[in-house]
DRENVEXDO-697589 format. One record per residue (C-alpha): residue in one letter; residue number from 1; x, z, y. Coordinates in steps of 0.02 Angstrom, whole numbers. Layout:
<rs>
R/rest/nr/px/pz/py
R/A/NUM/X/Z/Y
...
</rs>
This chain:
<rs>
R/rest/nr/px/pz/py
R/X/1/3641/-4082/85
R/X/2/3490/-4019/-29
R/X/3/3411/-3867/-99
R/X/4/3382/-3909/-272
R/X/5/3194/-3899/-257
R/X/6/3120/-4060/-323
R/X/7/2995/-4148/-217
R/X/8/2941/-4272/-336
R/X/9/2972/-4358/-508
R/X/10/3004/-4543/-481
R/X/11/3038/-4684/-611
R/X/12/3181/-4808/-632
R/X/13/3112/-4975/-615
R/X/14/3264/-5079/-611
R/X/15/3449/-5069/-658
R/X/16/3551/-5231/-607
R/X/17/3741/-5244/-648
R/X/18/3828/-5301/-490
R/X/19/4006/-5324/-545
R/X/20/4074/-5152/-594
R/X/21/3938/-5063/-493
R/X/22/3748/-5051/-539
R/X/23/3606/-5071/-408
R/X/24/3453/-4968/-450
R/X/25/3275/-4968/-394
R/X/26/3171/-4805/-403
R/X/27/2986/-4785/-385
R/X/28/2960/-4623/-288
R/X/29/2792/-4574/-363
R/X/30/2721/-4444/-236
R/X/31/2875/-4435/-130
R/X/32/2822/-4470/50
R/X/33/2941/-4611/123
R/X/34/2861/-4622/294
R/X/35/3013/-4522/367
R/X/36/3149/-4615/258
R/X/37/3261/-4741/345
R/X/38/3392/-4855/277
R/X/39/3554/-4761/257
R/X/40/3466/-4593/219
R/X/41/3510/-4496/68
R/X/42/3403/-4457/-82
R/X/43/3456/-4347/-230
R/X/44/3415/-4440/-386
R/X/45/3427/-4324/-527
R/X/46/3555/-4238/-436
R/X/47/3661/-4376/-373
R/X/48/3666/-4411/-189
R/X/49/3614/-4599/-159
R/X/50/3607/-4702/-6
R/X/51/3460/-4796/29
R/X/52/3499/-4983/47
R/X/53/3320/-5053/41
R/X/54/3151/-4977/38
R/X/55/2967/-5007/29
R/X/56/2821/-4875/53
R/X/57/2845/-4818/-132
R/X/58/3018/-4854/-183
R/X/59/3206/-4868/-130
R/X/60/3355/-4952/-192
R/X/61/3526/-4876/-195
R/X/62/3701/-4940/-260
R/X/63/3794/-4835/-399
R/X/64/3984/-4852/-390
R/X/65/4091/-4861/-540
R/X/66/4146/-4682/-499
R/X/67/3963/-4622/-499
R/X/68/3945/-4705/-670
R/X/69/4088/-4621/-743
R/X/70/4057/-4456/-677
R/X/71/3863/-4430/-700
R/X/72/3740/-4458/-836
R/X/73/3679/-4627/-757
R/X/74/3778/-4725/-877
R/X/75/3648/-4667/-1006
R/X/76/3494/-4704/-908
R/X/77/3369/-4856/-942
R/X/78/3232/-4926/-853
R/X/79/3073/-4824/-867
R/X/80/3168/-4661/-867
R/X/81/3106/-4517/-750
R/X/82/3219/-4449/-616
R/X/83/3198/-4294/-508
R/X/84/3189/-4335/-316
R/X/85/3237/-4237/-166
R/X/86/3261/-4305/8
R/X/87/3413/-4224/118
R/X/88/3363/-4060/192
R/X/89/3325/-4041/384
R/X/90/3369/-3898/487
R/X/91/3189/-3834/477
R/X/92/3183/-3839/292
R/X/93/3127/-3691/193
R/X/94/3293/-3648/91
R/X/95/3204/-3610/-78
R/X/96/3349/-3659/-185
R/X/97/3535/-3650/-154
R/X/98/3659/-3758/-73
R/X/99/3675/-3929/-163
R/X/100/3782/-4068/-104
R/X/101/3738/-4211/-228
R/X/102/3907/-4223/-305
R/X/103/3907/-4213/-486
R/X/104/4042/-4103/-556
R/X/105/4018/-4150/-748
R/X/106/3892/-4197/-883
R/X/107/3799/-4073/-995
R/X/108/3704/-4090/-1150
R/X/109/3547/-4012/-1208
R/X/110/3592/-3908/-1354
R/X/111/3434/-3804/-1401
R/X/112/3262/-3800/-1331
R/X/113/3135/-3665/-1375
R/X/114/2963/-3607/-1322
R/X/115/2966/-3421/-1261
R/X/116/2792/-3382/-1217
R/X/117/2736/-3513/-1077
R/X/118/2928/-3531/-1030
R/X/119/3059/-3658/-1102
R/X/120/3223/-3584/-1147
R/X/121/3363/-3716/-1148
R/X/122/3548/-3704/-1194
R/X/123/3654/-3829/-1108
R/X/124/3838/-3872/-1144
R/X/125/3956/-3845/-1010
R/X/126/4126/-3942/-997
R/X/127/4276/-3828/-1012
R/X/128/4330/-3871/-839
R/X/129/4181/-3794/-761
R/X/130/4171/-3637/-867
R/X/131/4262/-3522/-733
R/X/132/4133/-3585/-593
R/X/133/3979/-3526/-690
R/X/134/3909/-3348/-680
R/X/135/3771/-3252/-768
R/X/136/3633/-3250/-635
R/X/137/3724/-3375/-530
R/X/138/3654/-3542/-473
R/X/139/3690/-3711/-551
R/X/140/3603/-3873/-526
R/X/141/3546/-3976/-679
R/X/142/3484/-4148/-640
R/X/143/3459/-4094/-464
R/X/144/3355/-3943/-504
R/X/145/3420/-3775/-432
R/X/146/3417/-3651/-583
R/X/147/3477/-3481/-638
R/X/148/3604/-3454/-775
R/X/149/3523/-3321/-879
R/X/150/3664/-3306/-1008
R/X/151/3829/-3379/-1054
R/X/152/3920/-3417/-1220
R/X/153/4065/-3512/-1258
R/X/154/4052/-3693/-1192
R/X/155/3861/-3661/-1140
R/X/156/3744/-3577/-1036
R/X/157/3564/-3529/-1049
R/X/158/3418/-3568/-937
R/X/159/3237/-3503/-942
R/X/160/3121/-3624/-852
R/X/161/2944/-3566/-781
R/X/162/2799/-3672/-810
R/X/163/2787/-3731/-626
R/X/164/2964/-3800/-638
R/X/165/2941/-3897/-798
R/X/166/2782/-3968/-734
R/X/167/2860/-4024/-568
R/X/168/3025/-4098/-640
R/X/169/3089/-4201/-791
R/X/170/3123/-4048/-895
R/X/171/2971/-4061/-1000
R/X/172/3060/-4220/-1090
R/X/173/3221/-4137/-1111
R/X/174/3267/-4131/-1298
R/X/175/3430/-4085/-1392
R/X/176/3554/-4232/-1354
R/X/177/3484/-4265/-1181
R/X/178/3629/-4289/-1057
R/X/179/3604/-4205/-886
R/X/180/3701/-4192/-725
R/X/181/3778/-4038/-671
R/X/182/3839/-3972/-504
R/X/183/3921/-3798/-488
R/X/184/3879/-3680/-342
R/X/185/3975/-3757/-200
R/X/186/4015/-3583/-138
R/X/187/4123/-3548/-306
R/X/188/4211/-3711/-280
R/X/189/4265/-3658/-105
R/X/190/4305/-3483/-147
R/X/191/4422/-3543/-278
R/X/192/4516/-3658/-144
R/X/193/4518/-3508/-29
R/X/194/4602/-3402/-163
R/X/195/4713/-3524/-228
R/X/196/4772/-3592/-59
R/X/197/4852/-3761/-64
R/X/198/4936/-3794/-232
R/X/199/5016/-3952/-160
R/X/200/5111/-3862/-32
R/X/201/5299/-3863/-48
R/X/202/5363/-3688/-89
R/X/203/5486/-3618/42
R/X/204/5666/-3633/-12
R/X/205/5736/-3449/-38
R/X/206/5884/-3395/68
R/X/207/5936/-3282/-83
R/X/208/6105/-3349/-139
R/X/209/6253/-3287/-246
R/X/210/6360/-3280/-84
R/X/211/6227/-3168/-2
R/X/212/6208/-3041/-154
R/X/213/6409/-3032/-158
R/X/214/6422/-3009/38
R/X/215/6295/-2857/24
R/X/216/6366/-2778/-141
R/X/217/6233/-2839/-259
R/X/218/6349/-2941/-367
</rs>
């Protein structure tokens, strides 16, 4: 579990094909690795990855075919910058929102504008995610917990303050750039609660023509 508050910006230093999977190595930059162990999780551009090898300044992780198909990692190259966050602790300050590290879809930067010192971004939103995104609600973009400031058909707007752009990869976002999106986990579970189990077999009705006739309805 994560909070969407980025701790460091890392660099992809290797991407190695392993059959249908890919093994990556990330230089962790200023991210402290002294408390990281093999098997720990690190959100890498919003994707929860398991550390399978590490040094004092890097870690390696495996990307399954599912991850490659569902995230923007298919577009990444060695040298690309990635947002990093270690899994939260019970004592972690909760500065963002609940982030699982499970990508729901891939968006694309449509527009980038400077508004004073801030950066305004319009990001495309897959149609399957439209109903989960609300104005002033939370969304995770490449692992960053952000607030949706406006909506239009198939897109949402973000206003990025200088500190966020300086401490993440947002400074490099340009139109056409692909980003990992994760909806607010509360919206996902609320839908499940309201919908119930759509796979349940509907109970068979006891209302038959014979019953109607016996009770004077037919």
